[in-house]
C-alpha positions in Angstrom: -5.1 -19.9 -20.9 -3.9 -21.5 -17.7 -3.0 -25.1 -18.1 -2.8 -27.3 -15.0 -2.7 -31.1 -15.2 -5.4 -31.5 -12.6 -7.6 -29.6 -10.2 -5.4 -30.8 -7.4 -2.4 -29.1 -9.0 -4.6 -26.0 -9.6 -5.7 -25.8 -6.0 -2.0 -26.0 -4.9 -1.2 -23.1 -7.3 -4.2 -21.2 -6.0 -2.9 -21.5 -2.4 0.5 -20.2 -3.6 -1.1 -17.3 -5.4 -3.2 -16.5 -2.4 -0.2 -16.3 -0.1 1.6 -14.1 -2.7 -1.4 -11.9 -2.9 -1.8 -11.4 0.8 2.0 -10.6 1.1 1.6 -7.8 -1.5 -1.5 -6.4 0.3 0.4 -6.6 3.6 3.0 -4.2 2.2 0.4 -1.5 2.5 -2.3 -2.7 4.9 -1.1 -3.3 8.5 -3.1 -6.1 10.3 -6.7 -6.7 9.3 -5.8 -10.2 8.2 -9.3 -11.6 8.8 -10.9 -8.8 6.9 -8.6 -9.2 3.9 -9.1 -13.0 3.9 -12.9 -12.5 3.9 -12.8 -10.0 1.1 -10.6 -12.3 -1.0 -12.9 -15.3 -0.3 -15.8 -13.1 -1.6 -13.9 -12.2 -4.8 -12.9 -15.8 -5.6 -16.5 -17.0 -4.7 -18.0 -14.4 -7.1 -19.8 -12.8 -4.2 -20.0 -9.2 -2.8 -19.2 -7.8 0.6 -20.7 -5.3 3.0 -18.0 -3.7 5.2 -19.2 -2.2 8.5 -16.7 0.0 10.4 -16.2 3.5 11.8 -14.3 6.1 9.6 -10.6 6.0 9.4 -10.0 2.2 9.4 -8.5 2.3 5.9 -11.5 0.7 4.1 -10.8 2.8 0.9 -7.1 2.1 1.0 -7.7 -1.6 1.5 -10.0 -1.9 -1.6 -7.6 0.2 -3.7 -4.7 -2.0 -2.6 -6.5 -5.2 -3.3 -7.5 -3.9 -6.8 -3.9 -3.0 -7.5 -2.7 -6.4 -6.4 -5.2 -8.1 -8.6 -4.4 -5.8 -11.6 -8.1 -4.8 -11.9 -9.9 -1.5 -12.7 -11.2 0.2 -9.6 -13.9 2.8 -9.0 -15.0 4.6 -5.8 -18.5 5.9 -5.6 -19.4 8.2 -2.7 -23.0 7.7 -2.0 -24.9 10.8 -1.0 -28.6 11.7 -0.7 -28.6 13.5 -4.0 -26.9 10.7 -6.0 -28.9 9.6 -9.0 -28.9 6.1 -10.7 -27.4 7.7 -13.8 -24.4 8.8 -11.7 -23.6 5.1 -11.1 -24.6 3.3 -14.3 -24.1 6.1 -16.8 -26.5 7.9 -19.2 -27.3 8.5 -22.8 -26.2 11.9 -24.3 -26.8 13.5 -27.7 -23.5 13.6 -29.5 -22.3 16.0 -32.3 -24.0 13.8 -34.9 -27.4 14.2 -33.1 -27.4 10.5 -32.1 -27.8 9.2 -28.6 -24.6 7.6 -27.3 -24.3 5.8 -24.0 -21.6 7.1 -21.6 -20.6 4.5 -19.1 -20.7 5.3 -15.4 -18.2 4.3 -12.7 -20.0 0.9 -12.2 -18.1 -0.3 -15.4 -15.0 -1.4 -13.5 -13.9 -4.7 -12.0 -14.0 -3.6 -8.3 -16.5 -1.0 -7.0 -16.2 0.7 -3.6 -19.7 1.8 -2.7 -18.8 4.2 0.1 -21.6 4.6 2.7 -24.2 2.9 0.5 -27.0 3.6 3.1 -26.7 7.4 2.6 -28.5 7.3 -0.8 -32.2 6.6 -1.4 -33.5 3.1 -2.4 -33.9 4.1 -6.0 -30.2 4.7 -6.4 -29.3 1.7 -4.2 -31.3 -0.5 -6.5 -29.3 0.6 -9.6 -26.1 -0.8 -8.0 -27.9 -3.9 -6.8 -29.1 -4.8 -10.4 -25.5 -4.7 -11.4 -24.5 -6.9 -8.5 -27.1 -9.5 -9.3 -27.3 -9.5 -13.1 -23.7 -8.4 -13.9 -25.4 -5.9 -16.3 -27.2 -2.6 -16.3 -30.3 -1.5 -18.3 -30.4 2.0 -19.8 -33.3 3.1 -22.1 -34.4 -0.6 -22.5 -30.9 -1.7 -23.6 -28.8 -4.1 -21.5 -25.1 -3.4 -21.1 -23.0 -6.2 -19.7 -20.2 -5.5 -17.1 -16.7 -6.9 -17.5 -15.7 -9.9 -15.4 -14.5 -10.3 -12.7 -16.9 -7.9 -11.0 -17.0 -7.3 -7.3 -18.8 -4.7 -5.1 -17.5 -3.8 -1.6 -20.1 -1.5 0.1 -19.4 0.3 3.3 -21.6 1.5 6.2 -20.8 3.6 9.2 -22.4 1.9 12.2 -22.4 5.0 14.4 -24.2 7.8 12.7 -27.7 6.8 11.4 -29.3 10.2 10.9 -30.2 10.9 7.3 -29.6 7.3 6.2 -31.7 4.8 4.2 -31.0 1.4 5.7 -30.7 -1.4 3.2 -33.9 -3.6 3.1 -33.4 -7.3 4.0 -33.9 -8.4 0.4 -31.0 -6.1 -0.7 -28.8 -7.1 2.2 -29.2 -10.7 1.1 -27.4 -10.0 -2.1 -24.1 -9.5 -0.1 -22.3 -12.7 0.5 -20.4 -11.4 3.6 -21.0 -8.8 6.2 -17.6 -8.0 7.5 -17.0 -6.0 10.7 -13.8 -3.9 11.0 -12.4 -3.4 14.5 -9.8 -0.9 15.7 -6.2 -2.0 15.2 -4.1 -3.3 18.2 -1.7 -0.9 19.8 1.3 -2.3 18.0 -0.5 -2.3 14.7 -1.5 1.3 15.1 2.1 2.3 15.9 3.1 0.6 12.6 0.3 2.4 10.7 1.5 5.8 12.1 5.1 5.0 11.2 4.3 4.0 7.7 2.0 6.9 6.9 3.8 9.9 8.3 7.2 9.7 6.5 6.2 10.5 2.9 7.3 7.0 1.8 5.0 5.5 -0.8 4.7 1.7 -1.0 2.8 0.2 -4.0 1.9 -3.5 -4.2 2.9 -5.6 -7.2 0.3 -7.3 -9.4 0.0 -10.8 -8.0 -2.8 -12.2 -10.3 -4.2 -11.4 -13.7 -7.9 -11.1 -14.6 -7.7 -14.4 -16.5 -6.2 -16.1 -13.5 -9.0 -14.7 -11.2 -11.7 -16.0 -13.6 -10.0 -19.4 -13.7 -9.7 -19.7 -10.0 -13.3 -18.6 -9.6 -14.3 -21.5 -11.8 -12.0 -23.8 -9.9 -13.6 -23.0 -6.6 -17.0 -24.0 -8.1 -15.6 -27.4 -9.1 -14.3 -28.4 -5.7 -16.2 -31.5 -4.5 -18.2 -31.3 -1.3 -19.1 -34.4 0.9 -22.9 -34.9 1.5 -22.5 -34.4 5.3 -21.1 -30.9 4.7 -24.0 -30.0 2.4 -26.4 -31.3 5.1 -24.6 -29.4 7.9 -24.8 -26.1 5.9 -28.5 -26.5 5.2 -29.3 -27.7 8.7 -27.4 -24.7 10.2 -29.5 -22.3 8.1 -32.7 -24.1 8.9 -32.0 -23.6 12.6 -32.1 -19.9 12.2 -35.8 -19.9 11.1 -38.1 -19.3 14.1 -41.4 -21.1 14.2 -40.2 -24.0 11.9 -39.7 -27.6 13.0 -35.9 -27.4 12.8 -35.6 -24.0 14.6 -33.0 -23.7 17.4 -34.5 -22.6 20.8 -32.6 -19.3 20.5 -34.1 -18.7 17.1 -37.6 -19.0 18.6 -36.6 -16.8 21.5 -34.6 -14.0 19.9 -35.2 -13.9 16.2 -38.1 -12.6 14.1 -36.7 -13.8 10.8 -34.0 -16.3 9.7 -31.8 -16.8 6.7 -33.0 -17.9 3.3 -31.6 -20.5 0.8 -29.0 -18.0 -0.5 -27.2 -18.4 2.9 -26.9 -22.1 2.4 -25.4 -21.6 -1.1 -22.9 -19.0 0.2 -21.9 -21.2 3.2 -20.9 -24.0 0.7 -19.1 -21.6 -1.7 -17.3 -19.8 1.2 -16.3 -23.2 2.7 -14.9 -24.3 -0.7 -12.7 -21.2 -1.0 -11.7 -21.4 2.7 -10.5 -25.0 2.3 -8.6 -24.1 -0.9 -6.6 -21.2 0.6 -5.7 -23.6 3.5 -4.3 -26.3 1.2 -7.3 -28.7 1.4 -9.0 -30.3 -1.6 -12.5 -30.6 -0.1 -14.2 -28.6 2.6 -15.3 -30.0 6.0 -17.7 -28.7 8.6 -14.9 -26.6 10.2 -14.7 -24.7 6.9 -18.4 -24.0 7.0 -18.1 -22.7 10.6 -15.2 -20.5 9.6 -17.4 -18.4 7.2 -20.7 -18.8 9.0 -20.7 -15.6 11.1 -19.9 -13.3 8.2 -22.6 -14.9 6.1 -25.4 -15.1 8.7 -25.0 -11.9 10.7 -26.8 -9.7 8.2 -29.5 -12.3 7.4 -30.9 -12.7 10.9 -33.3 -10.2 12.3 -33.4 -9.9 16.1 -36.6 -9.3 18.0 -37.3 -6.8 20.8 -36.5 -9.4 23.4 -32.9 -9.9 22.1 -32.4 -6.1 21.9 -33.8 -5.6 25.5 -31.5 -8.3 26.9 -28.5 -7.1 24.9 -28.2 -10.4 22.9 -26.2 -9.6 19.8 -26.2 -11.3 16.5 -22.7 -12.7 17.0 -23.8 -14.4 20.3 -26.8 -15.9 18.5 -24.7 -17.2 15.7 -22.2 -18.7 18.1 -25.0 -20.4 20.0 -26.3 -21.9 16.7 -22.8 -23.1 15.8 -22.3 -24.5 19.3 
């Protein structure tokens, strides 16, 4: 069991561990610093992330590398139209003694990569979403608990939408962050090509243990938050709701639906973790703003006017933050 004299000392240790962790991940992943930071904030906040990016941006390699650096079990599930819930959570089989025995599926790991989650029907999507919310799966009326820590990183391809089953808003809301991946810069892409065409294999060292991750997850929850930061987070979310007294003019103009209370909770948790990795002992409004875009972008529904005028979600969130 980790034994720090105080939470202040523990936050200092967390900051050091975070820097060590990002250094190990950086041995394999070139650039993508913001994406890696957001994924790690999700992990230490006990959230899940939805990663949106075109193929070939090293999403799978990134998750594999993060899992190795954290010393955790890792499963990759390729979502396809014919994938069944039992392919994810497992199934009961009749063994040689003619007794039913539960065989665990790939969801029984610490980090799950749900590749192209929108390519499978809602029935199969919901099997994973139960695991995300309840940290357990139910088979034949019996509940099976998942091992902690547990983190789901789902990916979506923003280009090709034929034959997909878009996640409903209620399911999107289960993800703490919606993270957009961009193309690497010219210099970063040169480094990627150099590192991946020589046959040289670089493996990251384990920077944290599962027990340390669980401890730091609890530590993040204990970080004190000033009342004005709580109020700012709730007020920001309230401004996204069109037709309400606190709605921002852009919300009334460009949105059909705003964010729910879960967004307010995630803004505070994300701000707590963001402040801790930056060596602060309590979050301020700037920490809330730092995580707001990734938390709000998949919870706001644009109307036809916004689409017709080419007003994107990021522009709307920036206006709300402004």
